[in-house]
Residue, then its C-alpha position, 0 to 999 in steps of 0.5 A: m130486918r134480916k136473918i142468919y146494904s153542896y155542890l160548890w162552885l168556887l170562883c177564883c177571881g181575885v182582884g190581883l189576878l184581874a188586875c194582871s189579866h183580861k181572861p177570867a179566872p177558871a172556875e174550880v169545881q169541888h165534889p158535892a160535900f155531904c152534910a151530916d147535920s142535914a142527914y140527922q135532921y131528916i132522921a129526926q123528922q122521920m122519928q117524929f112520925g112515930p114507928r113507920v109500920p106498914a098500913t099505919r098513919p106514920h107510914q103514910l106520913c113518911v111516904a109523903y115526906i120522902v116523896q116531897k123531899m126527893r122532888e124538892f131535890g130535883a128527882e123524878v119520883v114514882v111510887q111503885q105499889s103492889e101486893k106481896i104475900n106476907y108471913a101470915g099468908q095475907p096480901q101485904l101492900v108494898m109501896n116503894i119510892v123511886g127517885r131518878y137523877p138522869g146522867q150522861a146518856g148511855a152510861e150505866a146507872i148506880l143504884l142507892c137504896a135503903h128501907y124506910d119501914t120499921r118492924p111491927w114487933s120488938d121481938e128481941e126484947e127480954e120482956y115478953d109484953n114489950r115484944f108486941l110493941p113496934v120498933p122506933g126505928a131510928n137506926d134500923g130504917a131512918s138512918g139509911v133514909g136520912v143519909l140517902l136524902e142528904i145524898a139526893r140533896q147534893i145530887g140535886l145541887a149538882a144537877q147542872d153538871s149532870i152531863h158528866r156523871a152517871p145516872v143515879d137511882i135512889v130507891f126507898f124499899d118498903c116492908e123490909d122488916m115484915g119478916t116472920p116474928d119469933f112468936y108466930t106459930g102459924v105456917q112458916r113461909e120463906n122470903t118473908w123479909c124484904l118484900g119491897s126489894q123482892l117486888w122492885s127486883e121482880e119488876y126490874a127483871y121482867s122489864a129488862h127481859h121483855v122491854g128493856s130497862e135502865k142498866y145498873e153498874y152496881g148498887i149500894l144498900l144502907d142499913m143501920v148506918g148511924a150508930p156511935g162507933a158503928v162497924f161495917p164488915k164486908e158482908y158475905y153475899s156482898m163479897q160473893g156477888a159484888g166483891n170488886y165494888v165492896e173493895k172499891i167502897w172500902r178503899q175509898a172509905a180508908k182514903l177518906g180516913y174512915q177505916q175504923y168504920f169500914v173494917s176488913a172483917t167479913s160477916y156471915p151471910i145476911v139476907d137483906d134487901h141487897y140479896y134480892v137485888g142481886s139474886i132476882a134483878g141480877i144487879p151486883c149490890v153491896d150491903i153497908i150494914h152495922y154488924d159485929a162480925a167478931a161477936n157474930a151479932f147485931p147491936y144490942w138495940w136491934h129490934t128493941q125499944q131502944d132503937d131511938m135517937r141515942n143510936i144516931d151519931k153525926n160522925t158515923l153519918q158523915a163517914v157513910g154519907e161522904t164515902v158513898l157520895s164520893c163513889l158516884n163517879y162525879 
């Protein structure tokens, strides 16, 4: 990670109304309803693959799983593949998964994103030998993916009403957690974190400049969004580049009764995927990330072997998923 982001048709056709009117009762349309149980299962499935470290079998299985689910949920899916130079100066294969839901013609799209890879090293472990083990990645990786897959499922169910909503693109970034490990003694290179979002943002910026591409109103990044009692402060770069959207999302969370998660504190600058989406692609992007602003620290399990399913709570998933889904202009 970084250093110091069922559509239901209720047919109100009661017998009494039919008896006194020849006109059919109008259909009442409700917003898509986020289901934390589904998001939890999507997280558990990723964990069954094992740590999703790039260039490993679990990583490949996770790519296939996300592609399958997104297509099942009606998205147009492409896998963006290319190489970036990693912390050791070596070419690193990057595989971003992009799912698209077309909406109203001419409307600016909304970008939703999370990373799906897991860190190859648990370099926050106290035991030195444990630092060379991959992070399980229940919260740091799988949680954001799980929430986005459930949002995708709900968008897919609502596709028949697509003419009335903004387009939504969902991007699952790769190689977010490939940043230089603390124990590496080689040449230090900048921008070794968030390789997937750097790749996506560079290609988007090139396309926008040369051939034109879909325009985004703003983006939302989900990172570590499943822990019991999680708190999401207003991250500095998010406020700097997308402050009005931060306030919009936090107001919506409070309206839904989730202000205990979306707190008013501001955190220090966090270099996460949203930073490159903003600085390279030029898209205002908000990072919803678990961070204790008062203690100036990530959670105790961050980049350790303890990042397992104990860090996933359905109440937190519901708070994040319902808030984000309600911000999609349905």
